[in-house]
C-alpha atoms as one frame of an Amber mdcrd trajectory, in Angstrom:
protein
 119.121  62.627 146.864 120.169  60.131 149.577 116.735  58.536 149.224 117.661
  57.792 145.608 120.601  55.776 146.899 118.213  53.806 149.106 116.026  53.175
 146.077 118.907  51.466 144.286 120.416  49.779 147.333 119.650  46.257 146.089
 121.737  46.819 142.953 124.943  47.344 144.953 126.965  44.218 145.686 128.024
  44.124 149.290 131.415  42.582 148.599 132.317  44.815 145.705 132.679  48.054
 147.641 133.672  49.286 151.040 132.495  52.558 152.490 134.550  54.377 155.056
 131.918  56.990 155.817 128.412  57.048 157.135 125.421  58.042 154.977 123.037
  58.746 157.784 120.729  61.722 157.607 122.798  63.813 160.001 125.820  63.580
 157.684 124.059  64.514 154.457 125.713  67.933 154.296 129.203  66.509 154.177
 128.779  64.105 151.256 126.166  63.906 148.548 124.948  60.808 146.846 126.947
  61.770 143.758 130.152  61.889 145.795 129.183  58.606 147.397 128.675  57.060
 143.987 131.958  58.468 142.705 133.824  57.015 145.667 132.331  53.586 145.069
 132.371  53.572 141.259 134.901  51.511 139.281 137.595  53.367 137.363 136.051
  52.380 134.046 132.845  54.201 134.920 134.647  57.165 136.401 136.451  57.716
 133.139 133.170  58.108 131.274 131.484  61.060 132.949 128.512  61.110 130.504
 126.043  63.887 129.806 122.409  64.490 130.553 121.147  62.340 127.697 123.292
  59.361 128.708 122.183  59.641 132.326 118.554  59.883 131.259 118.806  56.751
 129.095 120.577  54.761 131.846 117.945  55.875 134.349 115.174  54.575 132.106
 116.935  51.208 131.795 117.304  50.800 135.539 113.687  51.816 136.170 112.484
  49.303 133.596 114.653  46.547 135.034 113.597  47.317 138.582 109.851  47.446
 137.795 110.005  44.240 135.734 111.830  42.425 138.483 109.328  43.542 141.113
 106.247  42.560 139.128 107.648  39.218 137.977 108.499  38.065 141.530 105.529
  39.603 143.315 103.779  36.287 144.076 106.935  34.684 145.433 107.409  37.356
 148.088 103.790  37.376 149.130 104.241  33.660 150.141 107.176  34.328 152.490
 106.876  32.425 155.822 105.724  34.688 158.656 108.153  33.158 161.158 111.079
  33.993 158.984 112.596  37.332 159.876 112.388  39.891 157.029 115.669  40.454
 155.245 116.504  43.187 152.843 115.617  42.050 149.375 115.423  43.490 145.898
 111.953  41.978 145.368 109.115  43.641 147.271 105.395  42.908 146.911 103.539
  45.581 144.977 100.587  45.713 147.386 102.586  44.940 150.533 103.538  47.845
 152.814 107.093  48.882 152.157 109.652  47.972 154.792 111.001  50.769 156.931
 114.441  49.692 155.891 113.878  51.194 152.445 114.044  54.659 153.993 117.049
  54.031 156.232 120.401  55.689 155.718 122.374  52.998 157.551 125.428  52.070
 155.514 125.404  48.434 156.603 121.797  47.949 155.572 122.349  49.672 152.252
 125.144  47.256 151.350 123.336  44.136 152.601 122.433  41.725 149.751 121.609
  38.115 149.286 124.669  36.120 148.233 122.757  33.536 146.222 121.265  36.065
 143.729 123.199  37.158 140.630 122.409  40.050 138.268 123.784  41.274 134.970
 126.975  43.289 135.389 125.560  46.393 133.628 122.874  46.674 136.285 125.213
  46.586 139.241 125.621  50.315 139.773 123.990  53.598 138.798 125.938  56.782
 138.367 123.785  59.634 139.714 124.775  63.124 138.395 124.540  66.281 140.413
 121.430  68.442 140.290 123.251  71.034 138.121 123.893  68.492 135.386 120.233
  67.588 135.205 119.364  71.153 134.041 120.338  71.081 130.392 119.965  72.867
 127.065 117.774  70.743 124.826 118.527  70.518 121.113 116.268  67.554 120.317
 112.582  67.082 120.922 113.218  63.851 122.785 115.354  65.760 125.333 112.678
  68.347 126.151 111.371  68.055 129.683 110.658  70.285 132.672 114.353  70.260
 133.617 115.469  72.019 130.409 117.057  75.458 130.782 116.492  76.502 127.173
 115.685  75.031 123.768 117.323  75.273 120.359 115.408  73.359 117.691 117.141
  74.369 114.479 114.711  72.930 111.890 111.237  71.553 112.519 108.514  70.767
 110.010 104.919  71.644 110.865 103.120  68.376 110.076  99.794  69.673 111.355
  98.604  73.254 111.388  95.519  74.460 113.192  93.570  77.599 112.365  94.201
  80.924 114.059  91.323  81.273 116.493  90.123  82.894 119.669  90.695  80.987
 122.883  87.848  79.674 125.026  88.554  81.200 128.388  87.420  79.603 131.656
  86.459  76.453 129.846  85.317  73.593 132.074  86.098  70.288 130.414  85.870
  66.790 131.845  89.221  65.069 132.176  87.914  61.562 132.750  87.424  58.778
 130.229  84.709  56.169 130.477  87.234  53.335 129.967  90.718  54.214 131.212
  93.524  52.297 129.589  97.222  51.868 130.244  99.644  53.177 127.654 103.307
  52.669 126.892 105.539  55.243 125.287 108.369  54.583 122.867 110.793  54.983
 125.763 110.511  52.823 128.914 108.207  54.466 131.412 105.643  53.663 134.043
 102.140  52.815 132.803 100.066  55.963 132.928  96.412  56.870 132.753  95.370
  58.839 129.678  93.425  61.997 130.507  90.713  62.942 128.057  89.147  66.308
 127.283  92.404  68.288 127.413  91.899  71.919 126.519  92.721  72.228 122.812
  93.872  75.857 123.129  96.856  74.920 125.276  97.869  75.591 128.873  97.834
  79.408 128.469  94.368  79.744 126.976  93.184  81.705 130.009  95.923  84.334
 129.521  95.494  85.241 125.840  92.705  85.875 123.378  94.231  84.478 120.168
  96.063  81.182 119.633  97.463  79.077 116.822  99.173  75.731 117.347 101.265
  73.302 115.339 102.329  69.717 115.603 106.017  69.798 114.726 108.471  67.095
 113.794 112.190  67.752 113.944 113.987  67.440 110.613 117.338  65.628 110.917
 119.714  66.218 108.046 122.701  64.366 109.483 121.391  60.801 109.812 124.803
  59.231 110.402 124.983  60.496 113.995 121.485  59.160 114.670 122.383  55.731
 113.300 125.410  55.551 115.569 123.237  56.524 118.505 120.711  53.846 117.551
 123.441  51.201 117.391 124.797  52.283 120.757 121.355  52.059 122.378 120.600
  48.843 120.442 117.520  50.385 118.824 116.103  48.921 115.632 115.326  52.304
 114.034 115.312  56.026 114.847 111.828  56.978 115.982 110.295  60.279 114.846
 109.775  62.804 117.656 106.890  65.308 117.640 105.790  68.140 119.905 102.874
  70.566 120.208 103.794  74.267 119.934 101.279  76.998 120.832 101.671  80.648
 119.773  99.583  83.265 121.571  98.773  86.959 121.221 100.916  88.980 118.836
 102.854  85.901 117.762  99.635  84.287 116.558  98.678  87.467 114.678 102.086
  87.594 113.007 101.771  83.977 111.869  98.282  84.715 110.596  99.783  87.406
 108.321 102.272  84.892 106.931  99.515  82.378 106.210  97.508  84.922 104.240
 100.487  86.009 102.145 102.242  82.732 101.413  99.271  80.469 100.605 101.336
  77.332 101.255 100.965  74.139 103.231 104.701  73.624 103.800 106.014  75.378
 106.882 109.375  75.009 108.590 110.303  76.532 111.941 113.557  77.299 113.694
 113.231  77.945 117.436 116.290  79.473 119.086 116.901  80.478 122.710 113.413
  79.516 123.867 113.398  80.024 127.683 112.524  77.271 130.171 109.312  79.023
 131.227 107.828  78.207 127.809 107.924  74.436 128.511 104.698  72.983 129.931
 103.517  69.402 130.559 101.112  68.190 127.907  98.971  65.089 128.614  98.083
  63.146 125.482  94.422  63.024 124.483  94.640  59.996 122.176  96.242  56.622
 122.801  98.477  56.688 119.716 100.056  59.995 120.680 101.911  58.324 123.528
 104.313  56.573 121.146 106.201  59.471 119.592 104.589  62.621 121.026 106.570
  64.561 123.612 105.116  64.719 127.100 105.772  68.480 127.054 104.565  71.303
 124.863 105.907  74.777 124.069 103.820  77.882 124.774 105.082  81.209 123.383
 103.257  84.471 124.059 103.988  88.180 124.302 103.901  90.373 127.404 100.843
  92.299 126.277  98.524  89.833 128.014  95.999  90.076 130.815  98.074  87.927
 133.147  99.452  90.221 135.865 100.807  89.975 139.375  99.219  92.265 141.950
  99.991  92.966 145.574  97.560  92.794 148.495  96.173  96.242 147.684  95.511
  95.250 144.061  98.346  97.322 142.568 100.003  95.892 139.496 103.454  94.470
 140.168 104.486  92.674 137.015 103.215  91.549 133.602 103.859  87.989 132.616
 105.305  87.168 129.226 106.309  83.838 127.765 109.184  84.920 125.553 112.673
  86.365 125.916 114.606  89.243 124.268 117.178  86.750 122.920 114.577  84.366
 121.555 114.407  84.091 117.767 111.746  82.252 115.812 112.151  81.850 112.051
 109.362  80.701 109.775 110.187  79.323 106.332 107.576  78.713 103.653 107.767
  76.572 100.561 109.496  73.249 100.058 112.369  72.202 102.219 114.978  73.166
  99.629 113.459  76.636  99.107 112.839  77.682 102.649 115.705  80.219 102.637
 113.908  82.350 100.026 110.901  83.253 102.151 112.063  83.708 105.707 110.198
  85.735 108.303 111.487  86.334 111.815 109.094  86.642 114.738 111.068  88.992
 116.941 110.415  89.313 120.678 107.391  91.445 121.489 108.297  95.080 121.950
 106.146  97.974 123.081 103.830  97.828 120.070 103.706  94.084 119.423 105.478
  91.671 117.152 106.735  92.658 113.732 107.217  90.163 110.913 110.359  91.186
 109.060 110.668  89.783 105.532 114.158  89.189 104.167 114.109  90.524 100.644
 115.619  88.341  97.960 115.970  89.864  94.503 113.726  88.453  91.756 111.465
  86.789  94.289 107.675  87.107  94.012 107.466  87.809  97.736 109.489  91.010
  97.223 106.750  92.585  95.123 104.106  91.762  97.702 106.052  93.050 100.692
 105.109  96.667  99.988 101.419  95.878  99.421 100.515  94.185 102.670  96.914
  94.797 103.684  96.326  96.921 106.723  95.408  95.083 109.901  94.179  96.545
 113.154  96.631  95.479 115.861  95.972  96.271 119.498  98.735  98.442 120.833
  99.347 100.517 123.891  98.802 104.274 123.770 101.868 105.864 122.195 103.363
 109.166 123.269 105.280 110.920 120.494 108.414 112.724 121.635 109.363 116.168
 120.405 112.747 116.362 118.705 114.003 118.843 121.291 113.231 116.314 124.064
 115.321 113.495 122.613 118.515 114.640 124.335 116.897 114.627 127.777 115.216
 111.292 127.042 118.549 109.743 126.092 120.369 111.073 129.150 117.591 109.884
 131.448 117.640 106.444 129.886 121.427 106.176 130.160 121.329 107.095 133.840
 118.983 104.155 134.462 120.594 101.581 132.154 124.217 102.650 132.429 126.552
 100.062 130.896 123.761  97.780 129.679 124.218  97.603 125.925 121.449  95.054
 125.493 118.858  97.698 126.375 118.008 100.259 123.674 116.416 103.649 124.178
 113.344 103.401 121.921 110.889 106.159 121.090 108.128 107.213 118.692 108.500
 110.420 116.668 106.346 112.424 114.260 108.263 115.082 112.253 108.562 117.023
 108.966 111.153 116.140 106.292 113.677 118.829 105.354 115.958 116.761 103.117
 116.795 113.127 102.455 119.072 110.788 100.560 117.859 107.873  98.456 118.261
 104.349  99.820 121.720 103.063  98.997 123.290  99.638  99.389 126.058  99.323
 101.968 126.769  95.582 101.824 125.316  92.601 100.028 121.934  92.858 101.739
 122.145  95.984 103.958 120.695  99.309 102.820 120.690 102.762 104.390 118.734
 106.001 104.030 119.299 109.355 105.766 116.560 111.913 106.495 116.777 115.349
 108.157 113.773 116.179 110.349 112.279 119.194 112.124 109.177 119.837 114.184
 107.623 122.708 116.112 110.002 122.292 119.048 113.083 123.315 117.020 111.556
 125.750 114.535 113.548 129.005 114.092 111.980 132.229 115.317 113.209 134.397
 112.439 115.088 134.089 109.180 118.459 134.725 110.849 118.196 131.666 113.091
 120.052 128.567 111.972 117.859 125.465 111.772 118.928 122.497 113.841 117.439
 119.423 112.145 117.711 115.974 113.698 119.132 113.236 111.487 117.731 109.719
 111.306 119.692 106.871 109.718 117.383 104.079 108.615 118.790 100.604 108.046
 116.968  97.750 106.376 117.119  94.755 104.094 116.092  95.885 100.620 114.491
  99.099  99.400 110.999  98.057 100.478 111.841  98.756 104.135 112.252 102.529
 103.717 109.622 105.279 103.887 108.413 106.605 100.548 109.542 110.219 100.933
 109.210 112.286  97.752 109.220 115.967  98.704 110.475 118.288 101.400 107.594
 118.922 103.770 106.364 115.313 103.904 105.379 114.146 107.391 106.665 110.828
 108.795 105.197 108.912 111.713 107.917 106.603 113.054 107.596 103.857 115.663
 110.315 102.023 117.600 113.307 104.223 116.794 116.546 103.979 118.724 117.970
 107.195 120.212 121.755 107.569 120.042 124.398 110.274 120.298 127.069 110.920
 117.678 129.732 113.557 118.300 127.586 115.122 120.979 124.471 115.406 118.786
 121.343 113.316 119.087 120.650 110.912 116.243 117.804 108.544 115.532 118.286
 105.072 114.104 115.591 103.169 112.254 115.754  99.476 113.112 114.429  96.467
 111.247 111.385  96.367 113.515 110.669 100.089 113.039 107.590 101.166 111.109
 106.937 104.305 109.043 103.891 106.136 107.718 104.336 109.032 105.259 101.656
 111.701 104.850 101.414 114.388 102.189  98.685 116.376 100.515  98.145 115.541
  96.884  99.078 118.281  94.449  96.224 120.385  93.090  93.715 118.603  95.323
  91.757 120.141  98.135  91.161 117.948 101.156  92.795 114.862  99.564  95.631
 113.271 101.546  98.020 110.556 100.475  99.125 107.943 103.017 102.000 105.518
 102.500 102.491 102.692 104.996 105.854 100.945 105.306 106.094  98.323 108.068
 106.704  94.617 108.504 103.168  94.333 109.871 101.135  97.336 108.862  99.132
  98.985 111.612  96.185 101.247 110.968  96.656 104.913 111.774  94.161 106.246
 114.292  91.997 109.272 113.560  93.824 111.362 116.157  97.158 110.509 114.523
  95.830 111.429 111.090  94.629 114.808 112.333  97.960 115.476 114.006  99.900
 114.538 110.848  97.681 116.768 108.693  98.170 119.649 111.124 101.934 119.047
 111.149 102.016 119.027 107.330 100.314 122.426 107.189 102.765 123.737 109.780
 105.661 122.386 107.725 104.450 124.170 104.591 104.183 127.438 106.520 107.641
 126.958 107.995 109.207 126.342 104.574 107.596 129.490 103.198 108.817 131.766
 105.986 112.153 130.349 107.137 115.291 129.085 105.388 116.163 125.419 105.345
 119.844 125.842 104.484 122.582 127.161 106.695 123.789 130.554 105.508 127.505
 129.720 105.731 127.084 126.854 103.265 124.476 128.380 100.939 125.777 129.097
  97.416 124.489 130.115  93.997 125.521 129.174  90.471 127.277 132.538  90.171
 129.910 131.175  92.604 131.046 128.446  90.216 134.528 128.776  88.748 134.807
 132.415  89.799 137.457 133.665  92.292 135.704 134.307  95.574 136.257 137.085
  98.035 135.591 134.685 100.866 138.410 132.328 101.748 135.908 129.533 102.338
 134.750 129.535  98.703 137.069 128.792  95.828 137.212 126.657  92.716 136.382
 123.130  93.796 134.378 124.133  96.883 131.381 122.288  98.332 128.097 123.972
  99.160 124.295 123.900  99.213 122.264 125.082  96.220 118.607 125.799  95.434
 118.018 125.381  91.703 115.384 124.601  89.074 115.725 121.659  86.666 115.667
 122.660  83.002 116.521 119.245  81.550 117.220 115.614  82.486 119.597 113.626
  80.252 120.606 110.006  80.752 123.914 108.642  79.541 123.648 106.779  76.208
 123.669 102.998  76.794 126.766 102.573  74.665 128.752 104.949  76.880 127.918
 103.203  80.189 131.275 101.441  80.322 133.785 101.963  83.082 133.817 104.915
  85.445 131.301 107.186  83.722 128.343 109.170  85.093 124.827 107.741  85.075
 123.299 110.962  83.780 123.191 114.749  83.874 120.867 117.503  85.024 120.617
 120.998  83.577 119.848 123.494  86.361 119.238 127.251  86.644 118.839 129.642
  89.571 118.716 133.081  87.865 122.227 134.107  88.940 125.485 134.376  87.051
 126.287 135.416  83.528 123.582 134.820  80.859 125.346 131.827  79.316 124.310
 128.165  79.074 127.070 125.595  79.522 127.389 123.034  76.690 125.187 119.989
  76.993 127.453 117.092  78.077 125.924 114.508  75.736 125.541 116.815  72.730
 121.729 117.029  72.779 120.319 120.509  72.340 116.735 121.419  73.141 115.290
 122.882  69.963 112.827 124.980  71.968 115.561 126.600  74.026 117.189 126.036
  77.375 115.188 126.550  79.592 112.386 125.279  77.281 108.873 126.811  77.188
 107.366 124.213  79.571 109.886 125.246  82.214 109.043 128.916  81.695 105.350
 128.039  82.111 105.984 126.502  85.555 108.254 129.437  86.388 105.457 131.866
  85.448 103.015 130.020  87.744 105.450 130.351  90.657 105.912 134.062  89.932
 102.169 134.695  89.921 101.872 133.253  93.444 104.281 135.976  94.583 102.603
 138.756  92.602 105.535 139.012  90.158 105.251 139.479  86.404 106.433 136.252
  84.719 109.475 136.713  82.527 109.072 135.977  78.832 112.711 134.900  78.818
 115.210 134.263  81.614 118.651 135.540  82.337 121.398 133.834  84.282 123.540
 130.778  83.821 122.460 127.199  83.046 124.856 124.650  84.587 125.315 120.868
  84.352 125.019 118.573  87.371 126.710 115.191  86.981 125.169 112.206  88.812
 127.513 109.279  89.455 125.672 106.668  91.525 122.610 104.598  90.667 120.650
 105.493  93.864 120.736 109.216  93.072 119.950 108.628  89.405 116.979 106.381
  90.239 115.635 109.231  92.367 116.276 111.994  89.803 115.585 110.453  86.386
 111.788 110.725  86.656 111.717 114.353  87.830 110.057 116.757  85.405 111.773
 119.914  84.071 110.611 122.883  86.087 110.997 121.069  89.434 112.911 122.944
  92.115 115.690 121.056  93.907 117.733 121.476  97.040 121.292 120.184  96.613
 123.258 119.685  99.826 126.998 118.960  99.735 127.285 119.366  95.950 130.825
 119.894  94.611 132.048 122.431  92.081 134.163 120.044  90.036 135.278 119.064
  86.566 135.060 115.684  84.835 137.079 114.098  82.069 133.940 113.139  80.149
 133.830 115.775  77.353 136.082 117.924  79.617 133.195 119.709  81.310 132.971
 121.736  84.475 129.862 121.047  86.514 128.376 120.337  89.937 129.026 116.821
  91.231 126.561 114.654  93.160 128.335 111.589  94.580 128.579 109.633  97.857
 132.344 109.493  97.480 132.488 113.212  98.250 130.140 113.027 101.243 126.471
 112.431 101.876 124.716 114.466  99.174 121.024 115.234  99.633 118.990 115.776
  96.444 115.563 116.873  97.652 112.648 118.173  95.539 111.156 121.242  97.217
 107.858 123.154  96.790 107.818 126.181  94.471 106.739 128.461  97.323 109.438
 127.632  99.876 111.761 130.328 101.233 114.744 129.570  98.963 112.590 129.497
  95.790 110.800 132.763  96.520 114.146 134.407  97.250 115.473 133.074  93.931
 112.487 134.423  91.962 112.593 137.858  93.566 116.301 138.246  92.826 115.727
 137.198  89.227 112.855 139.668  88.902 115.200 142.416  90.112 117.421 141.742
  87.075 114.789 142.961  84.595 116.405 145.031  81.864 119.661 143.046  81.955
 120.890 140.972  79.052 118.883 137.786  78.522 120.249 134.321  78.022 120.302
 133.907  74.250 119.657 130.138  74.516 116.538 130.586  76.633 113.136 129.725
  75.217 110.212 132.099  75.397 107.072 131.963  77.459 104.295 130.577  75.185
 101.245 132.742  74.490  97.817 131.123  74.565  94.778 132.956  73.151  92.029
 133.832  75.616  88.811 131.858  75.029  85.306 133.131  75.703  82.828 131.294
  77.864  80.697 129.928  74.973  83.281 128.568  72.570  86.775 128.387  71.300
  86.647 131.538  69.183  88.841 134.353  70.576  87.109 137.626  71.364  88.713
 140.410  69.310  89.475 143.518  71.299  88.867 146.831  69.475  91.914 148.989
  69.119  89.922 152.024  70.188  89.657 150.608  73.688  93.397 150.852  74.130
  95.172 154.028  75.120  98.330 154.853  73.197 101.358 154.584  75.451 105.100
 154.314  75.200 106.918 150.989  75.614 107.939 151.914  79.148 104.353 152.723
  80.067 103.173 149.423  78.661 105.621 147.559  80.917 104.860 149.425  84.122
 101.130 150.165  83.779  98.429 147.822  85.083  96.037 148.978  82.315  95.965
 147.549  78.814  97.311 149.819  76.087  98.830 150.015  72.646 102.056 151.429
  71.222 102.464 152.548  67.628 105.784 153.827  66.421 109.161 153.079  64.989
 111.383 150.498  66.677 114.735 148.831  66.100 115.205 145.037  66.130 117.880
 144.099  68.666 117.924 140.284  68.649 115.805 137.255  67.982 114.281 135.054
  70.719 115.415 132.290  70.683 118.730 132.590  68.917 119.224 130.609  65.690
 122.878 129.628  65.337 122.386 127.115  62.483 119.974 126.101  59.732 118.699
 123.136  61.760 117.731 125.487  64.579 114.984 127.063  62.471 112.644 124.484
  64.053 112.866 126.464  67.315 110.500 129.083  65.944 108.109 126.647  64.210
 105.293 124.709  65.855 103.363 121.878  64.240  99.573 122.007  64.527  97.161
 119.084  64.756  96.432 119.250  61.027 100.190 118.902  60.241 100.443 122.574
  59.330 103.021 124.900  60.887 102.846 128.326  62.495 105.413 130.696  63.936
 106.293 131.001  67.590 109.080 133.496  68.171 109.921 136.644  70.030 111.892
 139.808  69.472 113.710 142.294  71.608 112.857 145.764  70.297 113.967 149.260
  71.235 112.039 152.488  70.654 113.513 155.783  69.529 113.640 157.124  73.081
 115.632 154.073  74.251 112.831 152.011  75.837 113.455 148.271  75.309 111.033
 145.373  75.681 110.563 141.719  74.753 107.546 141.094  72.532 105.761 138.036
  71.171 105.512 138.175  67.381 102.063 137.219  66.117 101.581 135.297  62.861
 100.948 138.248  60.466 103.986 140.161  61.727 106.133 136.993  61.665 105.334
 136.334  58.002 106.446 139.887  57.180 109.620 139.463  59.224 110.637 136.139
  57.608 109.218 137.091  54.194 107.388 133.726  53.917 104.757 131.737  55.754
 105.598 129.051  58.310 104.994 126.105  55.918 107.482 127.563  53.441 109.992
 128.272  56.213 109.896 124.588  57.168 110.676 123.550  53.605 113.182 126.363
  52.881 115.064 126.592  56.162 118.213 128.126  54.695 116.369 130.952  52.984
 114.217 131.646  56.049 117.292 131.855  58.291 119.048 134.160  55.851 116.044
 136.491  55.739 115.890 136.699  59.521 119.589 137.438  59.881 119.387 140.150
  57.256 116.527 141.837  59.148 118.541 141.837  62.389 121.964 142.662  60.977
 120.843 145.456  58.653 119.984 147.653  61.654 116.927 149.195  60.001 113.854
 150.717  61.611 110.330 149.333  61.399 106.884 150.809  61.962 105.244 148.487
  64.499 102.032 148.134  66.475 102.499 146.611  69.949  99.570 145.773  72.202
  99.722 144.901  75.930  97.332 142.463  77.596  97.007 140.838  81.012  96.831
 137.033  80.726  96.366 135.009  83.945  97.985 137.749  85.990 100.906 138.218
  83.558 101.543 141.353  81.457 102.385 140.423  77.845 103.401 142.542  74.830
 102.198 141.367  71.423 103.721 142.543  68.138 100.612 142.623  65.941 101.929
 144.201  62.741 105.022 145.715  61.184 105.632 147.535  57.887 108.563 147.614
  55.517 111.771 149.308  56.543 111.570 153.087  56.449 115.065 154.413  57.051
 118.590 153.329  57.794 120.167 153.838  61.185
């Protein structure tokens, strides 16, 4: 730095300052040139300390003045008389050897000047800052140089965009031009030689395989400050500043994805916290670039490169990366006024590469495309999936290494089976959250008495498109870049914005067909080994759900617990518990009633427990085919056949309402079909003011409620069906529909094959129910009640079905009792039904009042009938058919 003082020695007037200290080389440690300048500077200059930009501009002025003065007086000093002793002078010949006095530190020589020469007052003295002030944080392109600590370019427009391409490694290019020329930049500088043949892939082309580069121009919104700066520097206009920016590796791949999706030529960038190691010198390759092109370029690349440091033995020491964890790069597409709508952030490269995170804006066309990104093979390091039981040890080990460092996150990759989940719900204006309970083989219970210990993951994102598409308990999720935390002593996983998810499930009623759902900012292709592992884990999950419970026993409840005094002190009216139920109906709130604090809709559910009563429908709609309706009984019969149980023709037990308050739960539930089994966690036994009903409540205000569809062969469902089958012979629910009977077709056509009566053995009603062989019963029976019940004239449609030719036929059942007390539910065939109603089905449709009166008279008169009942086995189900009945024979 003292040499810099010697360089400007001729600008210091000898009579203007006095120095009381020596600036020789041996005293350099005591006083720096900056201190020397401060001691000699006038008070007016000391008051204005200046910043890096001011010092840089003043330095350029002095260099220009000094060079001009030397070149303009070069001939005069060459003609100096040889006899005249050389004196210190400001003008030195360009090709003359420099005087040794230029390198001296003698104070007297430094202050020696010629009295007859006069110079402008602004060029008298230079203020030299310390070395620390020359390392700065650049916020303008014109301030970017090799002395910059970091860069923050808030808004830059990409004026030129080059294609994403592979770099040409080890390229030998000539850097010499046939006719060198001298150039001048827009700022004063020494003439420089232009180097041709500069490598077009940038300085780091030998370190990466993929590159994309831009020529950026900084966009200045506040022009008033620039005009003031131009007036202060006496500039005629504000010159545009441009710079070359190169993106390598994963950053280039991420930008390539944006190009394919946006299809736009307008790109804006925001570069924040770019480290100093990303700044490289960039020699211009064309003469016109020297005017407004920066002499530096920016090179940004991830750590997954081939550039490594090795020791003498060849062992790897460190990977190089040209980014920083705090660096943020935002890319905006569209016009300048619309760039906020489509923003993508290139986050720092993590273990699996860069993710492009779209910010979802409602009603934007980009939102619909975010979930349909094409798959792209991205090179990634081999991933090791952690078992859920190992997360605690992983977290403790990580904390012992990074104790107190909150900037470091414990990240992991997990593959697990879904037990239950909540729908994505909105927390703030743009933040959403979803909760999923997970298990894997490491925490599976060993027997049905063990309590499962699922691990919870809370997934946060911007918009619903960020969350995995989980539909059913047993789905498998592959999750990358999850953060491991602890909450109240238990391990929890957190899904971050850069996390990615893949959901795997086997399609229903399809053998060997798997469904894959990818949800990630930049979709990565699943490897074959990962697919096999996910398929194996799905099969394990199905086996686990069949053999082990998924609900904790102390919280498990049934519909029989509702509004009944409990023996246990933990259960009472208004309690909260977990339920396994079947949906019998889905009813949305009428649009006219969606005003104020009202529910979004209701579910009708059944679990085979409780008294055989159906609660009133909250919105007044009654299913004409019964509740549960026949389609629900059909799905119930299919589930019973899997367990080897005889399907019930009619159910017993209570049907209860479930009120749904929030939109997220209703969006999840409204499309579920009746007959679907559900797992309700943290559902409340409550009452609502709407129609003064008592029902189960599903709401976030009462806690995190999980509404999860479950398979019909899981442990809770099979337990429910077996307990309901054990209630055979008990009173049926009078509102329940009946299991429909379909005629058996032969192999060659649609004509049913009549079965001779002689092939059937005559049995009692009890034998028909318990025997595995077909038989027939002929005798006198009593009519107990009608299935379904007909409380009003309008309900006559419950027993009528319209055919394709607009005709009607009967579909009803009866509960009959033989003389020896055997009771059974039978399906009444058409001939017997016409005798029972005393008219055909077409007449019953037109004369509903008379048909209902005839039926009630048959039931209420308590008379006996001669009947013929036949038993058949249909698709593994034993059915009793009432084929014929004669007039009443005697009074009871």
